[in-house]
C-alpha positions as CSV (number, residue, x, y, z in Angstrom):
1,X,76.6,56.4,89.8
2,X,79.7,57.7,91.3
3,X,80.9,60.9,89.2
4,X,84.6,59.7,90.1
5,X,83.8,56.6,87.8
6,X,83.0,58.9,84.8
7,X,86.4,60.3,85.0
8,X,85.4,63.5,87.0
9,X,88.0,64.4,89.6
10,X,85.9,65.7,92.1
11,X,83.0,63.8,94.1
12,X,79.9,65.5,94.6
13,X,79.5,65.5,98.2
14,X,75.7,66.2,98.6
15,X,73.0,63.8,98.6
16,X,71.7,62.4,94.9
17,X,70.7,61.9,92.8
18,X,72.5,64.6,90.8
19,X,70.5,66.4,88.0
20,X,73.1,67.8,85.4
21,X,73.1,71.5,84.3
22,X,75.7,72.3,81.5
23,X,76.0,76.3,81.2
24,X,78.5,77.9,78.9
25,X,81.3,78.6,81.2
26,X,81.3,82.2,80.6
27,X,78.4,82.4,83.1
28,X,79.8,80.7,85.5
29,X,81.2,83.8,87.3
30,X,77.9,85.2,87.5
31,X,75.9,82.2,88.8
32,X,78.3,81.7,91.5
33,X,79.0,85.3,92.4
34,X,81.5,87.0,94.3
35,X,82.9,84.5,97.1
36,X,80.0,82.3,96.3
37,X,77.6,84.7,97.6
38,X,74.9,84.4,94.6
39,X,75.1,80.3,94.7
40,X,74.2,80.4,98.5
41,X,71.4,82.5,97.8
42,X,69.7,80.2,95.3
43,X,70.4,77.5,97.9
44,X,68.5,79.8,100.4
45,X,65.6,80.1,98.0
46,X,65.2,76.8,96.7
47,X,66.7,74.2,99.2
48,X,68.7,72.6,96.3
49,X,72.5,71.5,96.7
50,X,74.6,73.0,94.1
51,X,77.8,71.4,93.2
52,X,80.3,73.0,90.8
53,X,83.3,70.8,89.9
54,X,86.6,72.9,89.7
55,X,87.2,74.7,86.6
56,X,88.1,73.0,83.4
57,X,89.4,74.3,80.1
58,X,86.1,73.5,78.6
59,X,83.6,75.8,76.8
60,X,80.7,74.7,79.4
61,X,80.8,73.8,83.2
62,X,78.5,71.3,84.4
63,X,76.2,72.4,87.4
64,X,75.4,69.3,89.5
65,X,71.8,69.8,91.6
66,X,70.6,67.8,94.2
67,X,67.2,68.1,96.2
68,X,63.6,67.4,95.8
69,X,62.4,67.4,92.1
70,X,60.4,70.7,92.8
71,X,63.8,72.4,94.3
72,X,65.9,71.1,91.3
73,X,63.3,72.9,89.0
74,X,63.5,76.2,90.9
75,X,66.9,75.9,91.1
76,X,67.3,75.3,87.1
77,X,65.1,78.5,86.5
78,X,67.2,81.0,88.8
79,X,70.3,79.7,86.9
80,X,68.8,80.3,83.8
81,X,67.2,83.6,84.8
82,X,70.9,85.2,85.9
83,X,72.1,83.4,82.2
84,X,69.3,85.5,80.3
85,X,70.1,88.5,82.7
86,X,73.8,88.8,81.6
87,X,72.4,88.5,77.7
88,X,70.2,91.4,78.2
89,X,72.8,93.1,80.1
90,X,75.1,92.7,77.2
91,X,72.6,93.7,74.7
92,X,71.9,96.6,76.4
93,X,75.5,97.7,76.5
94,X,76.0,96.3,73.0
95,X,78.7,93.8,74.2
96,X,78.8,90.0,73.6
97,X,78.9,87.9,76.1
98,X,82.4,87.7,77.8
99,X,84.6,87.3,81.1
100,X,84.8,91.2,81.0
101,X,81.2,91.9,80.5
102,X,80.2,89.3,82.6
103,X,82.4,91.1,85.7
104,X,80.6,94.3,84.6
105,X,77.2,92.6,85.1
106,X,78.5,91.7,88.6
107,X,80.1,95.2,89.2
108,X,76.8,96.9,88.1
109,X,74.3,94.4,90.1
């Protein structure tokens, strides 16, 4: 199905099928990384294409993954690993996960 038919403003340019991975929006900067570096590194390790529609004012962002089933699985695991790293970083600092704590995580990384 074309994502534009679902009311999503952008069309995923990568070949389908697409697996949707909703993530709380606060983690998206840590997953994408500075100038997209982290997401590019994930692609180079997993060979899974990752499309992230432009940010909307939602509490979650839906990452669209495409590739072989194995690539999508490895990519999902890497993304969830980053979420866990951010949570552990915040727990160690005694902070809640927020935009500023994610920024601190990226600076510390």
